[in-house]
C-alpha angles and dihedrals in degrees: 000000000000089000090055093055091047092055122087092241092047092052092048092050092048089047089052093049092051088048091054090050092050093045090054089049091051091056091049092046092048092049093054095043092047088060087069089066093057106031131010090195095055091045091052093048095049093043091052091049091051092043096050102033108110093212091055095042101042103028113021097036095054088044090053093050090049090049092052094047092044093049094052096042091049090046092056091047092051091046090056090050092048092050090054090050092047092054087063099040094046089061088061104036146353104287092197092059093070100040139050125251090246094052090053093049103042089119093061095047086047091054090050091050091047090054089051092050089055089052090046091052091050091049101044118359101049093049089049091051090049094049097045106031104028102031091031094225111144096157095097088217134129119182089348096307135090108271102204101090093044092049091050092053092047091058091058099050095091109077092208091057091047090051090050090052093049093049090048091054091049087057089047089055091051090048092050093046089072101020096059097061092033091059092053092047090052091059094047103266096119090121088072091055097127095048092041090049092058093044091045093052091049092049093045091053105035101044097051090039090054092055091047091052090051093051093047092045094056093042092053096040100042113138105234 
């Protein structure tokens, strides 16, 4: 098994599997956050369930963090391998002629997304860890009411922060535009390239756009 993960194919397959896991998480995360646009009460209820459920907190959340770290570490390893291969192929032909700009710059969109994840952790995850595990408050309440919707709105008051979020999701869209079909090809589904291409473009546009809409909505509708 260790030999498989050390091989180029093994690393690509494991990278693809982690990508699938993270893409499923993005859909789930978008679905919950989109509830905040339509109903603060439903968003609060679902957020409290996710934030207090032991399976989510002690099993799925560590798995998610591992998936994020694994995906980025494996991405950097594959990028180093690809750069070594390009140094050889560029001597023989034009490497850019057979690949898209996005496929050649996945590492940079990945770095931008990683920077956003750090910001997102500072905004949401670290305060949650402090409230629940350090202060010991699992009630989800503030002044007798659920705090989740209000905290979400507060994060999108600053226009500079909203702009940073929007830019990050544009980079996510660019990353997904290549990464979606690439992940399927890595697990042997290249024969579905045309269908996957259409689905991948829709995913790469609609998911980041959904997050951008949420950020702009709360910025424009914040109760001062």
